[in-house]
C-alpha positions as CSV (number, residue, x, y, z in Angstrom):
1,X,0.0,0.0,0.0
2,X,2.9,2.4,0.7
3,X,4.2,1.9,-2.9
4,X,0.7,2.5,-4.3
5,X,0.3,5.6,-2.2
6,X,3.7,7.0,-3.3
7,X,2.9,6.4,-7.0
8,X,-0.6,8.1,-6.6
9,X,1.0,11.0,-4.8
10,X,3.5,11.5,-7.5
11,X,0.8,11.4,-10.2
12,X,-1.3,13.9,-8.2
13,X,1.6,16.4,-7.9
14,X,2.5,16.0,-11.6
15,X,-1.1,16.5,-12.7
16,X,-1.1,19.9,-10.9
17,X,1.8,21.0,-13.1
18,X,0.3,19.6,-16.4
19,X,-3.3,21.0,-16.8
20,X,-4.0,19.0,-20.0
21,X,-2.3,16.0,-21.5
22,X,-1.6,17.5,-24.9
23,X,2.1,17.4,-25.9
24,X,4.2,18.7,-28.7
25,X,4.9,22.0,-30.4
26,X,2.4,24.7,-31.3
27,X,3.7,27.2,-33.8
28,X,1.4,30.0,-34.9
29,X,2.3,32.8,-37.4
30,X,-1.0,34.6,-38.1
31,X,-1.5,37.3,-40.7
32,X,-4.7,38.6,-39.2
33,X,-6.3,38.7,-35.7
34,X,-9.0,36.2,-36.9
35,X,-6.4,33.5,-37.2
36,X,-5.5,33.6,-33.5
37,X,-7.3,30.8,-31.7
38,X,-8.2,31.6,-28.1
39,X,-6.9,30.5,-25.7
40,X,-3.7,28.8,-26.7
41,X,-3.0,25.9,-24.3
42,X,-0.6,23.0,-24.2
43,X,0.1,20.4,-21.5
44,X,3.8,19.9,-22.3
45,X,6.0,21.2,-25.0
46,X,6.7,24.5,-26.8
47,X,4.4,27.3,-27.8
48,X,5.6,29.9,-30.3
49,X,3.4,32.7,-31.5
50,X,4.9,35.2,-34.0
51,X,2.6,38.3,-34.4
52,X,4.9,40.2,-36.7
53,X,2.9,39.3,-39.9
54,X,-0.4,40.5,-38.5
55,X,-1.6,43.3,-40.9
56,X,-2.2,46.0,-39.9
57,X,-0.3,45.6,-36.6
58,X,-2.7,48.1,-35.1
59,X,-5.5,45.5,-35.4
60,X,-3.9,43.9,-32.3
61,X,-4.7,46.9,-30.2
62,X,-7.3,46.0,-27.6
63,X,-6.9,42.3,-28.2
64,X,-6.1,39.9,-25.4
65,X,-3.9,36.8,-26.0
66,X,-4.1,34.0,-23.4
67,X,-1.4,31.4,-23.5
68,X,-0.7,28.6,-21.0
69,X,1.7,25.7,-21.0
70,X,1.9,23.1,-18.2
71,X,5.6,22.2,-18.7
72,X,7.8,23.8,-21.4
73,X,8.4,27.1,-23.2
74,X,6.1,29.9,-24.2
75,X,7.5,32.4,-26.7
76,X,5.5,35.4,-28.1
77,X,7.1,37.7,-30.7
78,X,5.5,41.1,-31.1
79,X,6.3,43.7,-33.8
80,X,8.3,46.8,-33.0
81,X,6.3,49.8,-32.0
82,X,3.2,47.9,-30.8
83,X,2.1,48.9,-27.3
84,X,2.0,45.7,-25.2
85,X,1.0,44.8,-21.7
86,X,2.4,41.5,-20.4
87,X,1.2,39.5,-17.4
88,X,3.5,36.5,-17.1
89,X,3.5,33.8,-14.4
90,X,5.8,30.8,-13.8
91,X,6.1,28.4,-10.9
92,X,9.5,27.0,-11.6
93,X,11.6,28.7,-14.3
94,X,12.2,32.1,-16.0
95,X,10.3,35.0,-17.4
96,X,11.7,37.5,-19.9
97,X,9.1,40.0,-20.9
98,X,10.2,42.8,-23.2
99,X,13.5,43.3,-21.3
100,X,12.1,42.6,-17.8
101,X,13.4,39.4,-16.2
102,X,12.2,37.2,-13.4
103,X,13.0,33.8,-12.1
104,X,11.4,31.5,-9.6
105,X,11.5,28.1,-8.0
106,X,8.3,28.1,-6.0
107,X,7.6,24.5,-4.9
108,X,4.4,25.4,-3.0
109,X,1.2,24.4,-4.8
110,X,-0.9,27.3,-5.8
111,X,1.9,29.9,-5.7
112,X,3.7,31.3,-8.7
113,X,6.1,34.1,-9.6
114,X,4.6,36.9,-11.6
115,X,6.0,39.6,-13.8
116,X,4.0,42.5,-15.2
117,X,5.1,44.8,-18.0
118,X,2.8,47.8,-18.1
119,X,1.6,49.2,-21.4
120,X,2.3,52.9,-22.3
121,X,-1.0,53.7,-24.0
122,X,-4.7,53.2,-23.4
123,X,-5.5,50.4,-25.8
124,X,-2.6,47.8,-25.8
125,X,-2.3,44.2,-26.9
126,X,-2.6,42.3,-23.6
127,X,-0.6,39.0,-23.3
128,X,-1.4,36.7,-20.4
129,X,1.2,33.9,-20.5
130,X,1.8,31.2,-17.9
131,X,3.7,28.0,-17.5
132,X,4.2,25.9,-14.4
133,X,7.7,24.6,-15.2
134,X,9.7,26.3,-17.9
135,X,10.1,29.7,-19.5
136,X,7.9,32.5,-20.7
137,X,9.4,34.9,-23.2
138,X,7.9,37.9,-24.9
139,X,10.2,39.7,-27.3
140,X,10.1,42.5,-29.9
141,X,11.7,41.9,-33.3
């Protein structure tokens, strides 16, 4: 019974870090806001969203992009000059949001390390990005 209890406890802890059982890579390069599927979610793997080809870039203003990954990497690339607000969260790993950096190794369930990059204008693109274990990166190119 002790062995069974140990295995079930490990599964319970792992399931708290991996919200869905989808795995792989998600690569999105939309050319319009309509092509962005909401929310973008993955259980384990890599999510990459490149928003540089969205035309016009101002169509992203006022839009909210929700991205979550249980274990792995989240990368969002935004075009130069676009006003962006970033709300990033990671339990164990790193955050790099438009030059702001944060790291965390919170092992307590329910807690995470957060990083907020405030927008400069009144109608920004809002990116809410989370991962339990891994990296969140929002960069301008």
